C-alpha positions as CSV (number, residue, x, y, z in Angstrom):
1,X,89.8,0.0,131.0
2,X,88.3,2.2,128.7
3,X,90.4,4.5,126.5
4,X,90.0,7.6,128.7
5,X,91.6,5.4,131.7
6,X,88.1,5.3,133.6
7,X,86.4,1.9,134.4
8,X,83.6,1.2,131.9
9,X,80.3,2.2,133.3
10,X,77.2,0.4,131.8
11,X,73.8,2.8,132.3
12,X,70.7,1.4,132.5
13,X,67.3,3.5,132.4
14,X,63.8,1.8,133.1
15,X,60.6,3.9,133.5
16,X,57.9,1.6,135.3
17,X,54.2,2.5,136.2
18,X,53.4,3.2,139.8
19,X,52.3,0.1,140.7
20,X,53.4,-2.7,143.5
21,X,53.9,-5.3,140.5
22,X,56.5,-2.8,139.1
23,X,58.6,-3.1,142.4
24,X,59.0,-6.9,141.1
25,X,59.4,-6.5,137.6
26,X,62.5,-4.2,138.4
27,X,64.0,-6.5,140.5
28,X,63.7,-9.4,137.9
29,X,65.8,-6.8,135.7
30,X,68.5,-6.2,138.2
31,X,68.8,-10.4,138.5
32,X,69.7,-10.1,135.1
33,X,71.5,-7.4,135.0
34,X,74.1,-8.5,137.8
35,X,73.6,-12.2,137.2
36,X,72.2,-14.6,139.9
37,X,75.6,-15.4,141.7
38,X,76.5,-11.7,142.3
39,X,77.9,-10.7,145.5
40,X,76.1,-7.7,146.0
41,X,72.9,-9.1,144.2
42,X,70.5,-9.4,147.3
43,X,71.8,-6.0,148.7
44,X,70.7,-4.5,145.5
45,X,67.4,-5.9,145.3
46,X,66.7,-4.8,149.1
47,X,67.4,-1.3,148.5
48,X,65.6,-1.3,145.5
49,X,62.8,-3.1,146.6
50,X,62.5,-0.4,149.5
51,X,62.8,2.8,148.0
52,X,60.4,2.1,145.2
53,X,58.1,0.7,147.8
54,X,58.3,4.0,149.4
55,X,57.9,6.2,146.2
56,X,54.6,4.3,146.0
57,X,53.3,4.7,149.1
58,X,54.5,8.5,149.8
59,X,54.4,10.2,146.3
60,X,52.3,10.6,143.3
61,X,53.9,8.1,141.7
62,X,51.6,5.4,143.1
63,X,48.6,7.3,142.1
64,X,48.6,6.6,138.4
65,X,52.5,7.8,138.1
66,X,55.7,6.7,136.9
67,X,59.4,5.6,138.5
68,X,61.9,6.2,137.0
69,X,65.2,3.8,137.8
70,X,68.3,4.8,136.5
71,X,71.3,2.4,137.4
72,X,75.3,3.0,136.8
73,X,77.1,-0.3,137.1
74,X,80.6,-0.8,136.4
75,X,83.2,-3.5,137.9
76,X,83.2,-1.5,141.1
77,X,80.1,-1.2,142.1
78,X,76.6,0.4,141.5
79,X,74.6,3.3,141.9
80,X,71.0,3.2,141.3
81,X,68.5,6.3,141.6
82,X,64.8,5.9,141.9
83,X,62.8,9.2,140.8
84,X,59.2,9.4,141.6
85,X,56.7,12.0,140.4
86,X,56.8,14.1,144.0
87,X,54.2,15.4,146.1
88,X,55.7,13.5,149.2
89,X,54.8,15.6,152.5
90,X,57.9,14.7,154.1
91,X,61.6,14.2,153.2
92,X,63.0,10.8,152.9
93,X,65.0,9.9,156.0
94,X,65.4,7.2,158.6
95,X,62.9,7.4,161.5
96,X,62.7,4.8,164.3
97,X,60.1,2.4,163.1
98,X,57.3,1.7,165.7
99,X,56.5,-1.6,163.8
100,X,56.8,-3.7,160.5
101,X,56.4,-0.7,158.6
102,X,58.8,2.4,158.1
103,X,61.7,0.6,158.4
104,X,62.6,0.7,154.5
105,X,65.3,3.7,154.8
106,X,66.8,2.3,157.7
107,X,67.5,-0.8,155.9
108,X,68.9,1.2,153.0
109,X,71.3,2.8,155.2
110,X,72.4,-0.2,157.3
111,X,72.9,-2.2,153.7
112,X,74.5,0.4,151.1
113,X,77.5,2.0,151.4
114,X,76.0,5.5,150.7
115,X,72.6,6.7,150.3
116,X,70.9,10.4,149.9
117,X,68.4,12.2,148.1
118,X,67.5,15.6,146.0
119,X,64.6,17.2,145.0
120,X,64.8,18.3,141.0
121,X,61.9,20.0,139.2
122,X,59.1,18.7,141.5
123,X,60.2,15.1,141.7
124,X,62.6,13.3,144.5
125,X,65.3,11.3,143.6
126,X,66.5,8.7,146.2
127,X,69.9,7.3,145.4
128,X,72.2,4.6,146.9
129,X,75.6,3.3,146.2
130,X,76.9,-0.2,147.0
131,X,80.8,-1.0,146.1
132,X,81.8,-4.1,144.8
133,X,85.4,-3.7,144.9
134,X,87.6,-1.3,146.5
135,X,89.6,1.4,144.1
136,X,93.3,0.6,143.1
């Protein structure tokens, strides 16, 4: 426990180019941050990949832009925010998939303990949280 009585929290921030290879690079970073045996690693990698892919496909980030990833990691869980460059013509949301494409946020909603989005200064941030340990 930190001196304030709160569990210590680690903040990691990455800004990557809006290219498909950035999704894999960020995935590798999370593997390093959490470690290969972490019980939530696969869930974190799935959610992060789906949200980043949506940002590349549906926003200005995928057209010579950038994606900002912020991760707050503690012993109890992780919260990841993915901020795009804006310009999406629709709100992020779970919609029925008609084929293999379009299932990203369905997977996130079924995998993460919580998720959501917010608009700030022309950008959209989609976030998700996964709990590792229950609160005492």
